[in-house]
C-alpha positions as CSV (number, residue, x, y, z in Angstrom):
1,M,40.1,39.7,27.6
2,F,41.6,37.2,30.0
3,S,44.8,35.2,30.0
4,A,45.0,31.6,30.9
5,L,46.0,30.9,34.5
6,G,48.1,27.8,34.9
7,D,46.1,24.8,33.9
8,K,42.7,26.4,34.5
9,P,40.7,26.6,31.3
10,V,39.9,30.1,30.0
11,V,37.2,30.8,27.5
12,Q,37.4,33.9,25.4
13,G,35.5,35.5,22.6
14,V,38.2,37.4,20.6
15,S,41.8,38.2,21.7
16,V,43.9,41.1,20.4
17,N,47.1,40.4,22.3
18,A,50.0,38.0,21.7
19,V,49.8,36.2,25.1
20,D,46.4,34.6,24.9
21,P,46.6,32.6,21.6
22,V,49.7,30.7,22.8
23,Q,48.0,29.4,26.0
24,K,47.3,25.7,25.8
25,S,44.5,25.9,28.4
26,A,42.7,28.8,26.7
27,D,40.1,28.6,23.9
28,I,39.5,31.8,21.8
29,L,36.2,30.8,20.2
30,Y,35.8,33.6,17.6
31,G,39.5,33.9,16.9
32,G,42.7,35.7,17.7
33,A,42.9,39.2,16.0
34,Q,45.6,38.3,13.5
35,Y,43.8,35.2,12.4
36,I,40.4,36.8,11.8
37,L,41.9,39.9,10.1
38,A,44.0,37.8,7.7
39,P,40.8,36.8,5.7
40,Y,40.4,40.5,4.7
41,A,43.1,39.9,2.2
42,T,41.3,36.9,0.7
43,F,38.1,38.9,0.3
44,A,40.0,42.0,-1.1
45,R,41.7,39.8,-3.7
46,D,38.9,37.5,-4.7
47,T,35.8,39.7,-4.3
48,L,36.9,43.3,-4.5
49,H,39.7,42.5,-7.0
50,A,41.9,45.0,-5.1
51,K,45.4,45.8,-6.5
52,S,46.5,48.1,-3.7
53,A,45.7,48.7,0.0
54,A,46.3,51.3,2.7
55,L,46.2,50.6,6.4
56,V,46.4,53.0,9.4
57,Y,46.4,52.2,13.1
58,P,47.1,53.9,16.4
59,E,50.4,53.4,18.2
60,G,50.4,51.8,21.6
61,A,46.7,51.1,21.6
62,G,46.7,47.4,21.2
63,A,46.4,47.5,17.4
64,D,50.0,46.9,16.4
65,I,49.7,43.1,16.4
66,P,46.4,43.0,14.6
67,A,47.7,45.5,12.0
68,A,50.8,43.4,11.5
69,G,48.8,40.3,10.9
70,Q,46.4,42.0,8.5
71,A,49.3,43.6,6.5
72,S,51.2,40.3,6.2
73,A,48.1,38.6,4.8
74,F,47.8,41.2,2.1
75,K,51.5,40.6,1.2
76,A,50.7,36.8,1.1
77,A,47.8,37.5,-1.2
78,G,50.0,39.5,-3.6
79,I,48.4,42.9,-2.8
80,P,50.8,45.8,-2.2
81,I,50.0,47.5,1.1
82,K,51.2,50.6,2.8
83,V,50.9,50.7,6.6
84,V,51.1,53.9,8.6
85,S,50.8,54.3,12.4
86,Y,49.7,57.5,14.2
87,P,49.8,58.7,17.8
88,A,46.9,57.3,19.7
89,N,45.8,60.7,20.8
90,A,45.9,62.2,17.2
91,P,42.9,64.5,16.8
92,D,42.9,64.3,13.0
93,L,43.6,61.2,10.8
94,T,44.0,62.9,7.5
95,V,47.8,62.9,7.8
96,P,48.3,59.2,8.3
97,L,45.7,58.4,5.6
98,L,47.6,60.6,3.1
99,A,50.9,59.0,4.1
100,A,49.4,55.5,3.5
101,G,48.3,56.6,0.0
102,A,44.6,56.1,0.9
103,Q,43.3,58.5,-1.8
104,T,44.6,56.2,-4.6
105,A,44.4,52.8,-2.9
106,D,41.7,50.3,-3.9
107,V,40.9,49.4,-0.3
108,V,41.4,51.5,2.8
109,M,41.5,49.8,6.2
110,P,41.4,51.2,9.7
111,V,42.7,48.9,12.5
112,I,41.3,51.2,15.2
113,N,39.6,51.4,18.5
114,P,36.0,52.5,18.8
115,N,36.9,56.0,19.9
116,D,38.6,56.6,16.5
117,C,35.7,55.6,14.3
118,V,34.2,59.1,14.1
119,K,37.7,60.6,13.5
120,F,38.3,58.2,10.7
121,E,35.0,58.8,8.9
122,K,35.5,62.5,9.1
123,A,39.0,62.2,7.7
124,I,38.0,60.1,4.7
125,Q,35.1,62.6,4.0
126,Q,37.6,65.4,4.1
127,L,39.9,63.5,1.7
128,K,36.9,62.6,-0.5
129,I,37.6,58.9,-0.2
130,P,34.4,56.9,-0.9
131,D,32.9,55.0,2.0
132,D,32.7,51.8,-0.1
133,K,36.5,51.7,-0.3
134,V,36.7,51.2,3.4
135,L,37.1,47.7,4.8
136,A,36.8,47.7,8.6
137,S,36.0,45.5,11.6
138,P,32.6,45.8,13.2
139,I,33.8,47.7,16.3
140,C,32.4,50.9,14.8
141,L,28.9,49.5,14.8
142,T,28.3,50.6,18.4
143,P,26.4,53.4,20.1
144,T,29.6,55.3,20.6
145,T,29.8,56.0,16.9
146,L,26.3,57.3,16.8
147,Q,27.3,59.9,19.4
148,G,29.4,61.6,16.8
149,L,27.8,60.7,13.5
150,P,24.1,60.7,12.3
151,D,24.5,57.1,11.1
152,F,27.1,54.3,10.9
153,P,29.6,54.8,8.1
154,K,28.6,53.1,4.9
155,W,31.7,50.9,4.9
156,I,32.2,47.2,4.2
157,Y,32.4,45.5,7.6
158,A,34.1,42.2,8.3
159,I,33.0,40.1,11.2
160,A,34.1,36.8,12.6
161,S,30.7,36.1,14.2
162,S,27.1,36.5,13.0
163,Q,26.3,40.0,11.9
164,T,23.4,40.6,14.3
165,F,21.6,43.1,11.9
166,D,21.3,40.2,9.4
167,T,17.9,38.6,10.1
168,S,18.5,36.1,7.3
169,D,20.9,34.4,9.7
170,P,18.7,31.9,11.6
171,G,20.5,32.7,14.9
172,V,19.9,36.4,14.7
173,P,16.1,36.8,15.2
174,P,16.0,35.0,18.5
175,Y,19.1,36.9,19.6
176,Q,17.5,40.2,18.7
177,K,14.4,39.3,20.6
178,I,16.4,38.6,23.7
179,L,18.0,42.0,23.6
180,K,14.7,43.8,22.7
181,D,13.0,42.0,25.6
182,Q,15.7,43.4,27.9
183,G,15.4,46.9,26.5
184,Q,18.8,46.7,24.9
185,D,17.9,47.3,21.2
186,K,20.8,49.8,20.8
187,L,23.3,46.9,21.4
188,I,22.0,44.6,18.6
189,G,24.8,45.4,16.2
190,D,27.5,45.6,18.9
191,P,29.9,42.7,18.1
192,W,31.3,42.4,21.6
193,V,27.8,41.8,23.0
194,N,26.9,38.9,20.6
195,V,30.3,37.4,21.0
196,G,29.9,37.4,24.8
197,F,26.5,35.9,24.4
198,G,27.8,33.0,22.2
199,Q,30.7,32.5,24.5
200,A,28.4,32.1,27.5
201,L,26.2,29.6,25.7
202,T,29.2,27.5,24.6
203,L,30.6,27.4,28.1
204,A,27.2,26.3,29.4
205,K,27.3,23.5,26.8
206,W,30.6,22.3,28.0
207,L,29.6,22.3,31.6
208,N,26.5,20.3,30.7
209,G,28.7,17.9,28.7
210,A,31.0,17.4,31.7
211,G,28.0,16.8,34.0
212,A,27.0,18.6,37.1
213,D,28.8,16.2,39.4
214,N,32.0,16.1,37.2
215,I,32.9,19.7,36.6
216,T,36.7,20.2,37.1
217,P,39.3,22.1,35.1
218,A,40.3,18.9,33.4
219,T,36.8,17.9,32.3
220,I,36.1,21.5,31.0
221,T,39.4,21.4,29.1
222,D,38.4,18.0,27.6
223,Q,35.1,19.4,26.4
224,A,36.8,22.5,25.0
225,H,39.5,20.6,23.1
226,A,36.9,18.3,21.6
227,F,34.7,21.2,20.5
228,A,34.2,21.5,16.7
229,G,31.0,23.6,16.7
230,P,28.4,24.6,15.9
231,L,29.3,27.8,17.6
232,A,26.4,30.0,18.6
233,L,26.4,33.2,16.4
234,G,29.8,32.1,15.1
235,S,31.8,30.8,12.2
236,P,30.8,27.6,10.6
237,V,34.5,26.5,10.6
238,I,35.7,25.8,14.1
239,K,38.9,24.0,14.9
240,C,40.6,24.7,18.2
241,G,44.3,24.0,18.0
242,K,44.6,24.3,14.3
243,Y,47.7,26.5,14.6
244,P,50.6,25.0,16.6
245,E,52.0,28.4,17.4
246,A,48.6,29.6,18.6
247,P,46.8,26.5,20.1
248,A,44.1,28.6,21.7
249,V,42.7,30.0,18.4
250,C,39.5,28.2,17.4
251,N,38.5,30.3,14.3
252,D,40.2,31.9,11.4
253,H,37.2,32.6,9.1
254,T,35.5,36.0,8.5
255,Q,32.4,37.1,6.6
256,F,31.6,40.6,5.1
257,Y,28.7,43.0,5.0
258,K,27.9,46.5,3.5
259,W,26.1,49.0,5.7
260,N,23.5,50.7,3.6
261,G,22.1,53.2,6.1
262,S,19.6,53.3,8.9
263,G,16.4,51.6,8.1
264,S,18.0,49.5,5.4
265,P,19.2,46.0,6.0
266,M,22.9,45.3,5.7
267,S,23.7,43.6,2.5
268,K,26.0,40.6,2.3
269,A,29.3,41.6,0.6
270,G,31.1,38.3,1.0
271,D,30.7,34.8,2.5
272,W,33.0,33.2,5.1
273,V,36.6,32.9,3.9
274,G,39.9,32.1,5.6
275,P,43.4,33.6,5.3
276,P,45.1,33.6,1.9
277,E,47.1,30.5,1.0
278,G,50.6,30.5,2.4
279,W,49.9,33.1,5.1
280,V,51.8,32.7,8.3
281,A,51.0,34.9,11.3
282,P,54.0,37.2,12.1
283,N,55.7,36.7,15.5
């Protein structure tokens, strides 16, 4: 992640901190964390018909702001939610899950880092919480998870970009071919790779729009501020500057998939949705 430097334009994929979204010279193409986690509440209410939720996150690991945004969206959607933090170095996540009431909640959500994915899955197995109750970000769909588990957990995964296992998305097959041609098949589902790919293509579009002889911070910023999509491997709803308090945020929509196991395609669990009505990102 990068923060804006003065008036120089900064292009980002996703931001998880509080500094980047407020920068007027930055553009976070796939969304600030709070803004793309808030739609989880819309999906939980309208598609899962959830009446209760549990959320756990690690302290001091960059997840506090995203967790606060996600929790506030559930409150806006009228879904009671219990939020519990845990030490970032905790070896076992059963205790915070129990404290959050995860065994009886309709939906259980980890706002975690990739190194906690295996710990979380083992904890819910121990507590006999079904995988299909878990609503998570796609950060666990990486090779790191497969170092500790035989397969990706069969959770519902939200994503603010294309899900690059979904070959029904017209942008995915050519993207997969590029990775396969480079011998990087294992990274096909990694959300950071496809976001970086789309980010680079978008910047190239802006540079071409400015013209080779007219590339300056000001002309790139003009291209960025005028950008309304389409975003490569991204949300169909792009509006940079929609939020006055977070002018750098360009996306607040998320879509949802269910992982069915290796060898099976991911199934669509929910289409693109935005935050629940009346939601305001917490300060």
